[in-house]
C-alpha positions in Angstrom: 0.3 -0.1 0.0 2.8 2.5 0.9 4.1 2.0 -2.8 0.5 2.5 -4.1 0.4 5.9 -2.4 3.8 7.5 -4.1 3.0 6.3 -7.4 3.3 9.6 -8.9 4.5 10.5 -12.6 8.1 11.9 -12.0 8.4 15.3 -12.5 11.0 15.0 -15.7 8.7 12.6 -17.3 5.5 14.8 -17.4 5.6 17.7 -15.1 1.8 18.8 -15.7 0.5 15.1 -15.0 2.8 15.1 -11.9 0.9 18.0 -10.8 -2.5 16.5 -11.3 -1.3 13.3 -9.6 0.4 14.8 -6.5 -2.9 17.3 -5.8 -5.3 14.4 -6.0 -3.1 11.8 -4.0 -2.5 14.0 -1.5 -6.0 14.8 -0.8 -5.8 18.5 -1.8 -8.6 18.6 -4.3 -10.6 16.8 -7.0 -12.4 17.5 -10.2 -16.4 18.0 -9.2 -19.3 17.2 -11.0 -19.6 20.6 -12.3 -17.3 21.3 -15.5 -14.4 23.2 -14.9 -14.9 23.2 -10.7 -13.1 21.8 -7.8 -14.0 20.5 -4.6 -11.3 21.5 -2.3 -10.6 18.6 0.5 -9.8 18.8 4.1 -6.1 18.7 3.8 -6.0 21.2 1.0 -8.6 23.5 2.6 -6.5 23.4 5.9 -3.6 24.6 4.2 -5.6 27.5 2.6 -7.2 28.3 6.2 -3.8 29.0 7.1 -2.9 31.2 4.4 -6.1 33.1 5.0 -5.2 33.5 8.5 -1.8 35.0 8.1 -3.1 36.8 5.2 -6.0 38.3 7.0 -3.7 39.3 9.9 -1.3 40.9 7.7 -4.3 43.0 6.0 -5.7 44.1 9.7 -2.2 45.3 10.8 -1.9 47.6 7.6 -5.3 49.2 8.8 -8.0 47.2 6.3 -11.3 45.7 7.3 -13.4 42.9 6.3 -16.8 43.2 4.4 -19.0 41.2 2.1 -20.7 42.2 -1.2 -23.3 40.4 -3.3 -22.5 37.6 -5.6 -25.0 38.8 -8.1 -23.9 42.0 -10.5 -26.6 43.8 -12.5 -25.5 43.6 -15.8 -25.9 47.1 -16.6 -23.0 48.0 -13.6 -20.4 46.1 -16.0 -21.4 48.5 -19.1 -20.1 51.2 -17.3 -16.7 51.1 -17.7 -15.7 50.4 -21.2 -12.3 48.7 -20.3 -13.5 46.5 -17.6 -16.0 44.7 -19.4 -14.2 44.1 -22.0 -11.8 42.4 -20.1 -14.2 40.1 -18.6 -17.1 40.0 -21.0 -16.1 36.5 -22.5 -15.5 34.8 -18.8 -18.9 35.6 -17.5 -21.5 33.4 -16.1 -25.2 35.1 -16.5 -28.1 34.2 -14.5 -31.5 35.0 -16.9 -34.3 33.2 -14.7 -35.4 33.2 -11.2 -37.5 29.8 -11.0 -37.8 26.3 -12.1 -41.3 24.2 -12.6 -41.7 20.3 -13.0 -41.7 19.2 -16.7 -44.8 18.6 -18.2 -43.6 15.4 -19.4 -42.9 14.4 -15.6 -39.2 14.1 -16.0 -37.4 16.3 -13.9 -37.8 20.4 -14.1 -37.3 22.9 -16.6 -36.6 26.6 -16.2 -39.9 28.2 -16.1 -40.0 30.5 -19.4 -42.4 33.0 -17.2 -39.7 33.7 -14.8 -37.4 35.8 -16.8 -35.4 38.5 -15.1 -36.0 41.9 -16.2 -32.2 42.4 -16.1 -29.9 39.8 -16.0 -27.2 39.1 -13.4 -23.7 38.3 -13.8 -22.1 35.9 -11.2 -19.2 37.9 -9.8 -16.1 37.7 -11.7 -14.6 40.8 -9.8 -16.3 43.0 -7.8 -15.3 46.3 -8.5 -18.6 47.5 -10.2 -20.5 46.2 -7.2 -18.7 48.0 -4.5 -18.2 51.3 -6.4 -22.1 51.3 -6.6 -21.9 50.8 -2.8 -19.1 53.2 -2.0 -21.7 55.8 -3.8 -23.9 55.7 -0.7 -20.8 55.6 1.6 -19.0 58.6 0.5 -19.8 62.3 0.3 -16.5 64.0 2.0 -13.0 63.8 2.7 -13.8 62.6 6.3 -15.2 59.3 4.6 -11.8 58.7 3.3 -10.1 56.4 2.9 -12.1 53.4 2.8 -10.1 49.9 3.4 -12.4 47.1 2.5 -11.3 43.7 1.8 -13.8 40.7 1.1 -12.9 36.9 1.3 -14.9 35.4 -1.7 -15.7 33.2 -4.6 -15.8 34.6 -7.8 -16.6 32.8 -11.3 -14.7 33.4 -14.5 -15.8 30.8 -17.0 -12.8 28.9 -18.2 -12.5 26.4 -21.2 -9.4 24.6 -20.1 -9.1 24.3 -16.2 -6.3 22.7 -14.1 -6.9 22.1 -10.2 -6.0 25.3 -8.1 -4.5 27.3 -11.2 -7.3 27.9 -13.3 -10.9 26.8 -12.6 -14.4 28.2 -13.4 -15.2 29.1 -9.8 -12.2 29.9 -7.3 -11.7 31.3 -3.8 -9.7 34.5 -3.0 -9.8 37.7 -1.0 -10.1 41.1 -3.0 -9.2 44.4 -1.2 -11.0 47.6 -2.6 -9.8 50.8 -1.2 -10.8 54.5 -1.5 -8.6 57.4 -1.2 -8.7 61.5 -1.2 -5.5 61.6 -3.2 -3.9 60.0 -6.2 -0.6 59.6 -3.9 -2.5 57.7 -1.2 -4.0 55.8 -3.9 -0.7 54.9 -5.2 1.1 54.6 -1.8 -1.9 52.0 -1.1 -1.1 49.6 -4.1 2.3 49.6 -3.7 2.1 48.7 0.3 -0.2 45.7 -0.6 2.4 44.4 -3.3 4.9 44.5 -0.5 2.3 42.6 1.9 1.7 40.0 -0.9 5.5 39.6 -1.5 6.2 39.3 2.4 3.6 36.6 2.7 5.0 34.8 -0.5 8.5 34.7 0.9 8.0 34.3 4.5 5.5 32.0 4.7 5.1 30.3 1.3 8.9 30.3 1.0 8.4 31.1 -2.3 10.9 34.0 -3.8 9.0 36.7 -6.0 9.5 39.3 -8.4 8.0 42.7 -7.9 7.1 44.5 -10.7 4.5 46.4 -13.2 2.3 44.8 -15.8 3.1 46.0 -19.3 -0.3 47.8 -20.9 -1.4 44.5 -22.4 -1.0 42.6 -19.3 -2.6 44.9 -17.3 -5.6 44.3 -15.6 -9.1 45.5 -16.8 -9.9 49.0 -16.3 -6.8 49.9 -14.3 -4.4 52.6 -14.7 -1.4 50.5 -13.3 -1.0 46.8 -12.3 1.7 45.6 -10.1 2.4 42.0 -9.6 4.5 39.3 -7.9 5.9 36.6 -10.3 7.1 33.2 -9.1 9.1 30.6 -10.9 7.7 26.9 -10.9 10.1 24.1 -11.0 9.2 23.2 -15.2 10.6 26.6 -15.8 7.2 28.3 -16.2 6.2 31.7 -14.7 3.2 32.1 -12.1 1.7 35.2 -11.6 1.2 34.9 -7.6 -0.6 38.2 -6.7 -2.1 41.5 -8.0 -2.0 45.0 -6.7 -3.9 47.7 -8.9 -3.8 51.2 -9.0 -7.2 52.1 -10.6 -7.0 56.1 -10.6 -10.5 57.6 -10.9 -11.6 55.2 -13.4 -14.4 53.5 -11.4 -15.4 56.7 -9.1 -16.0 58.4 -12.5 -17.9 55.4 -14.1 -19.8 55.3 -10.7 -20.0 59.0 -10.1 -18.5 58.7 -6.9 -17.4 62.5 -5.7 -16.4 63.7 -2.5 -15.9 67.4 -1.0 -12.4 68.0 -0.4 -11.1 70.4 2.5 -11.0 73.0 0.8 -14.5 72.6 -0.4 -14.0 71.4 -4.0 -15.5 68.2 -5.6 -13.4 65.5 -6.8 -13.8 62.0 -8.0 -12.3 59.5 -5.7 -9.0 57.6 -6.2 -9.1 53.8 -5.9 -7.0 50.6 -5.8 -8.0 46.8 -5.9 -5.9 43.7 -5.2 -6.1 40.1 -4.6 -4.6 36.6 -4.5 -6.5 33.5 -4.8 -6.4 29.5 -4.4 -3.9 29.9 -7.4 -1.1 30.4 -4.3 -1.9 26.3 -3.7 -0.7 25.6 -7.0 2.5 28.0 -6.5 3.0 26.1 -3.2 2.8 22.6 -4.7 4.9 23.5 -8.0 7.5 25.3 -6.2 8.7 23.0 -3.7 7.4 19.5 -4.1 9.3 16.5 -5.1 9.0 13.0 -6.9 7.8 11.5 -3.3 5.0 13.9 -3.0 4.4 17.4 -1.1 6.9 19.4 0.5 5.2 21.9 3.0 6.8 24.8 4.5 6.3 24.7 8.0 4.5 28.2 8.7 1.7 26.6 6.4 1.4 22.6 7.3 -2.0 21.6 8.8 0.1 20.0 11.0 3.8 20.7 11.5 4.8 17.1 13.2 3.5 13.5 13.0 4.3 11.3 15.4 4.1 7.4 14.4 4.3 4.5 17.5 6.1 1.3 16.2 5.2 -1.4 18.6 4.7 -5.1 19.1 2.2 -5.4 21.8 -0.7 -3.5 23.4 1.6 -3.3 26.5 4.3 -1.3 24.5 2.0 0.7 22.8 0.6 1.8 26.2 3.9 2.9 27.4 4.6 4.9 24.1 1.2 6.7 24.5 2.2 7.6 28.0 5.6 9.2 26.5 4.1 10.4 23.5 1.8 12.3 25.7 4.8 14.3 27.5 6.2 15.2 23.8 3.0 16.5 22.7 2.3 18.3 25.2 5.8 20.0 25.1 5.6 20.4 21.6 2.3 22.1 21.8 3.1 24.5 24.5 5.9 25.9 22.2 3.1 26.7 19.5 4.0 23.5 17.2 0.8 21.7 16.0 1.2 17.8 16.3 -0.5 14.9 15.1 -0.4 11.7 17.1 -1.4 8.6 14.6 -1.7 5.6 16.8 -4.7 3.8 14.7 -4.1 0.3 14.3 -5.7 -0.2 11.0 -2.4 0.9 9.0 1.2 -0.3 9.5 3.9 2.2 10.4 5.3 1.8 6.6 2.3 3.1 5.2 2.0 5.8 7.6 5.5 6.8 6.7 4.6 6.9 2.8 1.2 8.8 3.6 2.8 11.6 5.8 5.7 11.8 3.1 3.1 12.3 0.5 1.2 14.9 2.4 4.7 16.8 2.9 4.4 16.9 6.8 7.7 18.7 7.4 8.6 16.6 10.5 8.1 12.8 11.5 8.8 11.4 14.6 8.9 7.5 15.2 8.8 6.3 18.5 9.9 2.3 19.0 10.4 -0.2 22.0 14.2 0.7 21.5 13.7 4.3 21.8 11.2 4.1 24.4 13.8 2.5 26.9 16.7 4.8 25.4 14.3 8.0 25.8 15.1 8.8 22.0 12.9 9.1 19.1 13.7 9.2 15.5 13.2 12.6 13.7 12.7 12.4 9.9 12.6 15.7 7.8 10.5 16.0 4.8 12.5 18.3 2.7 15.8 16.5 2.6 14.5 13.2 3.4 17.1 12.4 5.9 16.7 10.8 9.5 18.6 10.9 12.7 17.7 9.7 16.5 17.9 12.6 19.1 17.1 12.6 22.7 13.4 13.5 23.8 14.8 15.9 26.3 14.3 19.3 25.1 12.5 18.0 22.1 10.5 21.1 22.0 13.6 23.1 21.4 15.0 20.8 18.9 12.0 20.5 16.5 11.4 24.1 16.9 14.8 25.0 15.6 14.4 22.0 13.0 11.3 23.7 11.7 12.8 27.1 11.2 15.7 25.5 9.3 13.3 23.3 7.0 11.5 26.9 6.3 14.7 28.6 5.5 16.1 25.7 3.5 13.0 25.3 1.4 13.1 29.1 0.5 16.9 28.7 -0.4 16.4 25.6 -2.5 13.9 27.6 -4.6 15.4 31.0 -4.5 18.7 29.0 -5.7 16.6 27.5 -8.8 15.5 30.7 -9.6 18.8 32.1 -9.6 19.9 29.2 -11.9 17.2 29.9 -14.2 17.2 33.8 -14.9 19.3 34.8 -17.5 20.1 37.9 -19.8 20.0 38.2 -23.3 20.6 40.7 -25.8 19.6 39.1 -29.4 16.0 37.8 -30.2 18.2 34.5 -31.8 19.2 33.9 -28.1 16.0 34.5 -26.7 14.5 31.9 -29.3 16.8 29.2 -27.8 16.7 30.5 -24.3 12.9 30.1 -24.3 13.0 26.6 -24.8 15.1 25.9 -21.7 12.4 27.5 -19.6 13.0 30.5 -16.8 13.1 34.1 -16.5 14.6 35.8 -19.2 15.7 39.4 -18.7 16.0 41.3 -22.2 15.3 44.7 -23.6 12.1 45.5 -25.4 11.0 48.6 -27.0 7.8 49.5 -25.1 5.6 48.8 -28.1 2.7 46.4 -28.0 3.5 45.2 -31.6 6.6 43.8 -30.3 5.4 42.3 -27.2 2.5 40.7 -29.5 5.1 39.5 -31.9 7.2 37.6 -29.0 4.2 36.2 -27.6 3.1 34.8 -31.2 6.4 33.5 -32.1 7.5 32.2 -28.6 4.6 31.8 -26.5 6.5 33.9 -23.8 4.8 37.0 -22.3 6.2 39.8 -20.4 5.7 38.7 -17.0 6.7 42.3 -15.3 8.9 45.2 -15.5 11.0 45.1 -12.3 10.9 47.7 -9.8 14.2 46.8 -8.5 17.5 45.3 -10.2 19.5 46.3 -13.4 17.7 49.4 -14.8 20.7 50.1 -17.6 19.2 51.5 -20.8 19.9 49.5 -24.0 18.2 48.2 -27.2 15.2 46.2 -27.9 16.3 42.4 -28.7 13.7 42.6 -31.5 13.9 45.8 -33.2 17.0 47.2 -32.2 15.0 50.3 -30.8 15.7 52.5 -27.4 14.7 50.3 -24.5 14.7 51.7 -21.0 15.6 48.8 -19.3 15.1 45.3 -19.2 11.9 43.4 -18.4 11.2 39.6 -17.3 10.0 37.5 -20.3 8.8 33.8 -19.3 6.3 31.4 -20.3 3.7 31.3 -17.8 0.4 29.3 -16.6 
């Protein structure tokens, strides 16, 4: 059974299949009866909850509060901001009727043709329109600003080609929507939330990210500027892990949201929006995991330590249970989450394979000899190494080990990104390099025509224009025209 658990397609053989196998076999998620939608299973949802908790704490530390807005958006709202509706029109699910009735032939139910809505409702693809229609009622004066709201919600974007966590018709996310009195405040907010996302990705997910601004063609529909964090997966493809948008006054103008300034003049409100989704689960899997299963950063693992007893008889198990109770108490008092698996329906080898597959950072095993010697076997998931240590001060040892694992998997991902980030100066060199994967730093003349040409010929897109790093001007690799600085190209999810 242990072998059966771990039968994953090797990454080198088929990375996409490996990912799909792992998400399903590790009990993170599965496809649902609804085409393009997923069921997030308890173990997967426990990881998402950890992400939520940390992000929610970070949002509240920066002054934000949670609210909730309707799932349904009147179709007319999406018509008020032209760029926005164009960006989402092809992905919208539309509610046209409000009632079913029994079929005349007695075979199930049908849509009641007499129950047609006067105005169709759009199932929320994102909430800018419904929220700014609401903010119009909340804002009259500068005293009402800023508004710093976030909501945890689900959204629907009718994707044709889906993949668990990475792209599904319905997914979970958070979306922040803020309103400000000045452009400077709104721009500062957009940058601040980009930094929050980057800190979360690196400090909790152990995923190194590049911070940058999107090109005009990659910008969020209706935004003035879109900032993003970009991560590099183990197959050399990029993944957009979070976005923060400076919306200018576009939505305020579309929904006529004005305020009276301190000097008595009227002006339109300045806005931002920002969000991350369950796509982060995909990033977590693809950045760290291996052919043996998940590798989870300790800060986001549903349980950081699992303890497995190895015993010959009930009397020995009883003694191990007593010993483990003390160890568990010590670990929990140090803030370490623990699972003690003394179930008798699976053998230790099966359990070892299962918890390795599920990416539990630290596994402790205690047998009869350990019991007599006051020791425990410690296995760390990131390196698959084991050692026997004393049970004395075990909480300090494991606490330090968890810190080491968190740092080690970040370093491993950082080193991989560094080794797979290259500068190129010619388009021919670019075409060779893009087949190898990774981030490519190249000069671009700033035109959408050149950007589209590269995309058509190589399937690579500009992931971001970095906010940090080398800003030396040069010549576009394609046209030879002047370029302000190198941008990041990659093939992406």
